[in-house]
N, CA, C and O atoms as CSV, one atom per row, in Angstrom:
chain,resi,resn,atom,element,x,y,z
A,1,MET,N,N,68.994,36.018,12.397
A,1,MET,CA,C,68.025,35.269,13.261
A,1,MET,C,C,66.568,35.352,12.960
A,1,MET,O,O,65.905,34.315,12.981
A,2,LYS,N,N,66.042,36.434,12.698
A,2,LYS,CA,C,64.620,36.894,12.460
A,2,LYS,C,C,64.228,35.952,11.161
A,2,LYS,O,O,63.203,35.271,11.182
A,3,ASN,N,N,65.132,35.967,10.018
A,3,ASN,CA,C,64.957,35.235,9.201
A,3,ASN,C,C,64.815,33.387,9.220
A,3,ASN,O,O,64.089,32.559,8.670
A,4,ASN,N,N,65.948,33.363,10.176
A,4,ASN,CA,C,65.698,31.753,10.666
A,4,ASN,C,C,64.317,31.582,11.389
A,4,ASN,O,O,63.855,30.455,11.213
A,5,PHE,N,N,63.676,32.264,12.023
A,5,PHE,CA,C,62.783,32.011,12.980
A,5,PHE,C,C,61.302,32.160,11.864
A,5,PHE,O,O,60.360,31.378,11.994
A,6,THR,N,N,61.303,32.980,11.078
A,6,THR,CA,C,60.367,33.125,10.135
A,6,THR,C,C,60.561,31.542,9.233
A,6,THR,O,O,59.532,30.891,9.051
A,7,TYR,N,N,61.819,31.023,8.732
A,7,TYR,CA,C,61.629,29.870,7.979
A,7,TYR,C,C,61.246,28.617,8.949
A,7,TYR,O,O,60.531,27.707,8.531
A,8,ASN,N,N,61.713,28.630,10.126
A,8,ASN,CA,C,61.547,27.390,10.964
A,8,ASN,C,C,59.722,27.313,11.036
A,8,ASN,O,O,59.097,26.291,10.751
A,9,LEU,N,N,59.077,28.622,11.476
A,9,LEU,CA,C,57.803,28.726,11.450
A,9,LEU,C,C,56.780,28.289,10.149
A,9,LEU,O,O,55.719,27.665,10.148
A,10,PHE,N,N,57.579,28.901,9.043
A,10,PHE,CA,C,56.999,28.497,7.846
A,10,PHE,C,C,57.166,27.045,7.654
A,10,PHE,O,O,56.216,26.512,7.081
A,11,LYS,N,N,58.468,26.020,8.105
A,11,LYS,CA,C,58.358,24.926,7.688
A,11,LYS,C,C,57.730,23.783,8.673
A,11,LYS,O,O,57.734,22.576,8.432
A,12,LYS,N,N,57.122,24.496,9.978
A,12,LYS,CA,C,56.253,23.830,10.906
A,12,LYS,C,C,55.013,23.791,10.542
A,12,LYS,O,O,54.266,22.840,10.771
A,13,THR,N,N,54.609,25.132,9.768
A,13,THR,CA,C,53.122,25.214,9.330
A,13,THR,C,C,53.079,24.486,8.148
A,13,THR,O,O,52.027,23.889,7.923
A,14,MET,N,N,54.108,24.385,7.230
A,14,MET,CA,C,53.858,23.491,6.008
A,14,MET,C,C,53.769,21.792,6.426
A,14,MET,O,O,53.037,20.977,5.865
A,15,LYS,N,N,54.615,21.539,7.439
A,15,LYS,CA,C,54.477,20.226,8.184
A,15,LYS,C,C,52.793,19.840,8.670
A,15,LYS,O,O,52.251,18.757,8.452
A,16,ASN,N,N,52.272,20.812,9.246
A,16,ASN,CA,C,50.999,20.863,10.160
A,16,ASN,C,C,49.911,21.025,9.196
A,16,ASN,O,O,48.748,20.855,9.562
A,17,THR,N,N,50.180,21.318,8.080
A,17,THR,CA,C,48.945,21.816,6.859
A,17,THR,C,C,47.842,20.536,6.500
A,17,THR,O,O,46.629,20.731,6.425
A,18,ILE,N,N,48.444,19.293,6.310
A,18,ILE,CA,C,47.723,18.229,6.276
A,18,ILE,C,C,46.989,17.814,7.428
A,18,ILE,O,O,45.864,17.333,7.296
A,19,PHE,N,N,47.599,17.978,8.704
A,19,PHE,CA,C,46.899,17.650,9.812
A,19,PHE,C,C,45.961,18.695,10.023
A,19,PHE,O,O,44.842,18.342,10.395
A,20,ASN,N,N,46.188,19.963,9.858
A,20,ASN,CA,C,45.237,21.353,9.960
A,20,ASN,C,C,43.993,20.959,9.031
A,20,ASN,O,O,42.872,21.260,9.441
A,21,LYS,N,N,44.130,20.295,7.788
A,21,LYS,CA,C,43.206,20.260,6.721
A,21,LYS,C,C,42.225,18.918,7.493
A,21,LYS,O,O,40.999,18.874,7.595
A,22,VAL,N,N,43.009,18.138,7.854
A,22,VAL,CA,C,42.204,17.046,8.381
A,22,VAL,C,C,41.008,17.749,9.605
A,22,VAL,O,O,39.789,17.895,9.522
A,23,ILE,N,N,41.820,18.024,10.526
A,23,ILE,CA,C,41.089,18.834,11.651
A,23,ILE,C,C,39.853,19.704,11.073
A,23,ILE,O,O,38.682,19.652,11.448
A,24,ALA,N,N,40.322,20.375,10.237
A,24,ALA,CA,C,39.228,21.369,9.594
A,24,ALA,C,C,38.059,20.639,9.176
A,24,ALA,O,O,36.917,20.891,9.559
A,25,ILE,N,N,38.348,19.833,8.469
A,25,ILE,CA,C,37.425,18.888,7.763
A,25,ILE,C,C,36.591,18.126,8.605
A,25,ILE,O,O,35.416,17.900,8.313
A,26,ILE,N,N,37.156,17.697,9.685
A,26,ILE,CA,C,36.379,17.004,10.600
A,26,ILE,C,C,35.580,17.795,11.520
A,26,ILE,O,O,34.526,17.404,12.023
A,27,LEU,N,N,36.293,19.269,11.778
A,27,LEU,CA,C,34.970,20.204,12.356
A,27,LEU,C,C,33.821,20.639,11.510
A,27,LEU,O,O,32.663,20.750,11.912
A,28,LEU,N,N,34.310,20.908,10.128
A,28,LEU,CA,C,33.249,21.170,9.060
A,28,LEU,C,C,32.210,19.957,9.285
A,28,LEU,O,O,31.101,20.274,9.714
A,29,VAL,N,N,32.423,18.845,9.080
A,29,VAL,CA,C,31.508,17.762,8.997
A,29,VAL,C,C,30.595,17.642,10.549
A,29,VAL,O,O,29.425,17.279,10.662
A,30,ALA,N,N,31.425,18.018,11.524
A,30,ALA,CA,C,30.765,17.851,12.724
A,30,ALA,C,C,29.846,18.891,12.849
A,30,ALA,O,O,28.825,18.612,13.478
A,31,ILE,N,N,29.960,20.074,12.384
A,31,ILE,CA,C,29.020,21.188,12.489
A,31,ILE,C,C,27.759,21.078,11.481
A,31,ILE,O,O,26.639,21.419,11.862
A,32,ALA,N,N,28.011,20.550,10.086
A,32,ALA,CA,C,27.359,20.048,9.311
A,32,ALA,C,C,26.348,19.069,9.882
A,32,ALA,O,O,25.169,19.123,9.532
A,33,GLY,N,N,26.767,18.228,10.703
A,33,GLY,CA,C,25.960,17.062,11.347
A,33,GLY,C,C,25.151,17.934,12.455
A,33,GLY,O,O,23.932,17.797,12.567
A,34,LEU,N,N,25.786,18.712,13.156
A,34,LEU,CA,C,25.027,19.414,14.172
A,34,LEU,C,C,23.501,19.939,13.615
A,34,LEU,O,O,22.354,19.649,13.957
A,35,LEU,N,N,24.130,20.962,12.468
A,35,LEU,CA,C,22.959,21.598,11.790
A,35,LEU,C,C,21.916,20.735,11.363
A,35,LEU,O,O,20.754,21.127,11.468
A,36,THR,N,N,22.187,19.551,10.870
A,36,THR,CA,C,21.274,18.739,10.383
A,36,THR,C,C,20.311,18.065,11.288
A,36,THR,O,O,19.131,17.882,10.986
A,37,TYR,N,N,20.884,17.681,12.474
A,37,TYR,CA,C,20.173,17.262,13.560
A,37,TYR,C,C,19.227,18.174,13.981
A,37,TYR,O,O,18.076,17.827,14.244
A,38,PHE,N,N,19.687,19.519,14.082
A,38,PHE,CA,C,18.705,20.749,14.484
A,38,PHE,C,C,17.703,20.807,13.498
A,38,PHE,O,O,16.550,20.922,13.913
A,39,TYR,N,N,17.870,20.757,12.400
A,39,TYR,CA,C,17.035,20.969,11.104
A,39,TYR,C,C,15.825,19.577,11.393
A,39,TYR,O,O,14.648,19.850,11.631
A,40,VAL,N,N,16.228,18.381,11.341
A,40,VAL,CA,C,15.168,17.291,11.653
A,40,VAL,C,C,14.525,17.393,13.069
A,40,VAL,O,O,13.371,17.006,13.254
A,41,SER,N,N,15.228,17.879,13.986
A,41,SER,CA,C,14.426,18.086,15.307
A,41,SER,C,C,13.386,19.311,15.087
A,41,SER,O,O,12.283,19.243,15.630
A,42,LEU,N,N,13.690,20.289,14.392
A,42,LEU,CA,C,12.503,21.221,14.335
A,42,LEU,C,C,11.549,20.765,13.233
A,42,LEU,O,O,10.420,21.216,13.427
A,43,ASN,N,N,11.628,20.182,12.383
A,43,ASN,CA,C,10.795,19.578,11.382
A,43,ASN,C,C,9.923,18.659,12.294
A,43,ASN,O,O,8.700,18.796,12.271
A,44,ARG,N,N,10.486,17.770,13.061
A,44,ARG,CA,C,9.780,17.005,13.990
A,44,ARG,C,C,9.019,17.948,14.978
A,44,ARG,O,O,7.874,17.503,15.054
A,45,MET,N,N,9.126,18.844,15.618
A,45,MET,CA,C,8.448,19.837,16.271
A,45,MET,C,C,7.354,20.242,15.589
A,45,MET,O,O,6.175,20.076,15.899
A,46,ASP,N,N,7.811,20.784,14.638
A,46,ASP,CA,C,6.811,21.227,13.576
A,46,ASP,C,C,5.540,20.447,13.423
A,46,ASP,O,O,4.412,20.939,13.474
A,47,LYS,N,N,5.826,19.203,13.235
A,47,LYS,CA,C,4.730,18.069,12.649
A,47,LYS,C,C,3.880,17.854,13.758
A,47,LYS,O,O,2.663,17.793,13.583
A,48,LYS,N,N,4.506,17.705,15.150
A,48,LYS,CA,C,4.091,17.614,16.520
A,48,LYS,C,C,2.859,18.488,16.601
A,48,LYS,O,O,1.695,18.089,16.654
A,49,LEU,N,N,3.414,20.112,16.605
A,49,LEU,CA,C,2.461,21.132,16.932
A,49,LEU,C,C,1.366,21.118,15.628
A,49,LEU,O,O,0.176,21.287,15.892
A,50,THR,N,N,1.653,20.980,14.672
A,50,THR,CA,C,0.360,20.922,13.546
A,50,THR,C,C,-0.675,19.994,13.816
A,50,THR,O,O,-1.885,20.196,13.718
A,51,ASP,N,N,0.010,18.775,14.226
A,51,ASP,CA,C,-1.067,17.808,14.618
A,51,ASP,C,C,-1.718,18.085,16.141
A,51,ASP,O,O,-2.723,17.571,16.632
A,52,LEU,N,N,-0.996,18.862,16.596
A,52,LEU,CA,C,-2.002,19.300,18.082
A,52,LEU,C,C,-2.523,20.496,17.701
A,52,LEU,O,O,-3.549,20.695,18.351
A,53,GLN,N,N,-2.275,21.444,16.897
A,53,GLN,CA,C,-3.479,22.358,16.335
A,53,GLN,C,C,-4.571,21.662,15.778
A,53,GLN,O,O,-5.683,22.082,16.098
A,54,THR,N,N,-4.498,20.538,14.895
A,54,THR,CA,C,-5.523,19.725,14.288
A,54,THR,C,C,-6.393,19.320,15.575
A,54,THR,O,O,-7.519,19.783,15.756
A,55,THR,N,N,-5.763,18.400,16.468
A,55,THR,CA,C,-6.605,18.163,17.221
A,55,THR,C,C,-7.366,18.979,18.239
A,55,THR,O,O,-8.486,18.690,18.661
A,56,MET,N,N,-6.663,20.000,18.582
A,56,MET,CA,C,-7.288,21.319,19.455
A,56,MET,C,C,-8.389,21.730,18.667
A,56,MET,O,O,-9.431,21.858,19.309
A,57,SER,N,N,-8.453,21.975,17.446
A,57,SER,CA,C,-9.400,22.341,16.370
A,57,SER,C,C,-10.659,21.508,16.420
A,57,SER,O,O,-11.785,21.989,16.547
A,58,GLU,N,N,-10.372,20.182,16.307
A,58,GLU,CA,C,-11.619,19.037,16.335
A,58,GLU,C,C,-12.139,18.997,17.523
A,58,GLU,O,O,-13.359,18.895,17.657
A,59,ASN,N,N,-11.177,19.083,18.733
A,59,ASN,CA,C,-11.958,18.995,20.031
A,59,ASN,C,C,-12.894,20.727,20.215
A,59,ASN,O,O,-14.038,20.763,20.668
A,60,ALA,N,N,-12.310,21.710,19.875
A,60,ALA,CA,C,-13.016,22.733,20.124
A,60,ALA,C,C,-14.458,22.709,19.194
A,60,ALA,O,O,-15.495,23.287,19.519
A,61,SER,N,N,-14.292,22.038,18.176
A,61,SER,CA,C,-15.860,22.120,17.289
A,61,SER,C,C,-16.629,21.084,18.097
A,61,SER,O,O,-17.849,21.236,18.142
A,62,ALA,N,N,-16.104,20.081,18.722
A,62,ALA,CA,C,-16.846,18.882,19.575
A,62,ALA,C,C,-17.520,19.781,20.726
A,62,ALA,O,O,-18.729,19.911,20.921
A,63,VAL,N,N,-16.701,20.239,21.283
A,63,VAL,CA,C,-17.005,21.143,22.297
A,63,VAL,C,C,-18.297,21.907,22.124
A,63,VAL,O,O,-19.322,21.632,22.747
A,64,ASN,N,N,-18.180,22.955,21.176
A,64,ASN,CA,C,-19.058,23.657,20.559
A,64,ASN,C,C,-20.321,23.210,20.320
A,64,ASN,O,O,-21.327,23.852,20.620
A,65,GLU,N,N,-20.320,21.781,19.617
A,65,GLU,CA,C,-21.412,20.900,19.378
A,65,GLU,C,C,-22.246,20.719,20.455
A,65,GLU,O,O,-23.462,20.896,20.394
A,66,VAL,N,N,-21.483,20.281,21.714
A,66,VAL,CA,C,-22.245,19.785,23.029
A,66,VAL,C,C,-22.880,20.934,23.553
A,66,VAL,O,O,-24.025,20.847,23.995
A,67,VAL,N,N,-22.246,22.020,23.549
A,67,VAL,CA,C,-22.537,23.352,24.174
A,67,VAL,C,C,-23.799,23.805,23.372
A,67,VAL,O,O,-24.680,24.447,23.944
A,68,ASN,N,N,-23.871,23.545,22.337
A,68,ASN,CA,C,-24.946,24.141,21.402
A,68,ASN,C,C,-26.237,23.206,21.698
A,68,ASN,O,O,-27.391,23.627,21.771
A,69,PHE,N,N,-25.874,22.011,21.838
A,69,PHE,CA,C,-27.078,20.949,22.243
A,69,PHE,C,C,-27.662,21.371,23.301
A,69,PHE,O,O,-28.889,21.472,23.302
A,70,PHE,N,N,-26.829,21.740,24.537
A,70,PHE,CA,C,-27.448,21.752,25.752
A,70,PHE,C,C,-28.347,23.300,25.592
A,70,PHE,O,O,-29.521,23.441,25.934
A,71,ASN,N,N,-27.753,24.029,25.185
A,71,ASN,CA,C,-28.261,25.398,25.062
A,71,ASN,C,C,-29.516,25.318,24.522
A,71,ASN,O,O,-30.521,25.706,25.119
A,72,SER,N,N,-29.515,24.680,23.067
A,72,SER,CA,C,-31.158,24.453,22.376
A,72,SER,C,C,-32.153,23.758,23.283
A,72,SER,O,O,-33.343,24.062,23.190
A,73,ASN,N,N,-31.743,22.837,24.164
A,73,ASN,CA,C,-32.577,21.983,25.139
A,73,ASN,C,C,-32.859,22.888,26.029
A,73,ASN,O,O,-34.044,23.016,26.337
A,74,ILE,N,N,-31.723,23.845,26.744
A,74,ILE,CA,C,-32.401,24.650,27.551
A,74,ILE,C,C,-33.286,25.619,27.284
A,74,ILE,O,O,-34.164,25.898,28.100
A,75,ASN,N,N,-33.137,26.395,25.845
A,75,ASN,CA,C,-33.936,27.176,25.501
A,75,ASN,C,C,-35.067,26.792,25.094
A,75,ASN,O,O,-35.883,27.700,24.937
A,76,ALA,N,N,-35.508,25.440,24.798
A,76,ALA,CA,C,-36.687,24.503,24.357
A,76,ALA,C,C,-37.802,24.348,25.653
A,76,ALA,O,O,-39.032,24.378,25.698
A,77,ALA,N,N,-36.580,24.142,26.826
A,77,ALA,CA,C,-37.250,23.727,27.921
A,77,ALA,C,C,-37.788,25.318,28.496
A,77,ALA,O,O,-38.796,25.452,29.189
A,78,SER,N,N,-37.203,26.073,28.206
A,78,SER,CA,C,-37.632,27.481,29.079
A,78,SER,C,C,-38.797,27.955,28.192
A,78,SER,O,O,-39.541,28.774,28.732
A,79,ASN,N,N,-39.081,27.611,26.995
A,79,ASN,CA,C,-40.054,28.125,26.206
A,79,ASN,C,C,-41.318,27.720,26.356
A,79,ASN,O,O,-42.333,28.414,26.292
A,80,ASN,N,N,-41.188,26.116,26.639
A,80,ASN,CA,C,-42.018,25.418,27.086
A,80,ASN,C,C,-42.913,25.435,28.410
A,80,ASN,O,O,-43.947,24.801,28.618
A,81,ASN,N,N,-42.116,26.496,29.407
A,81,ASN,CA,C,-42.864,26.626,30.481
A,81,ASN,C,C,-43.574,28.009,30.434
A,81,ASN,O,O,-44.330,28.346,31.345
């Protein structure tokens, strides 16, 4: 009885191997697609962050120039008085 059960299980497994391989390939392709999507998304976010950092640096230097201009005018006006 036990050998017959093992034989039937082996026979069913052999029938399903092609189906199982197709399912495994589909799952692997789906996982690879998901990982590729995450990789592309992270690269897009990295580019946006780099652009944002560049813009912030340019804005900070522009603000510093304006502040320095006002400070020099205030210092010049206080020295003239």
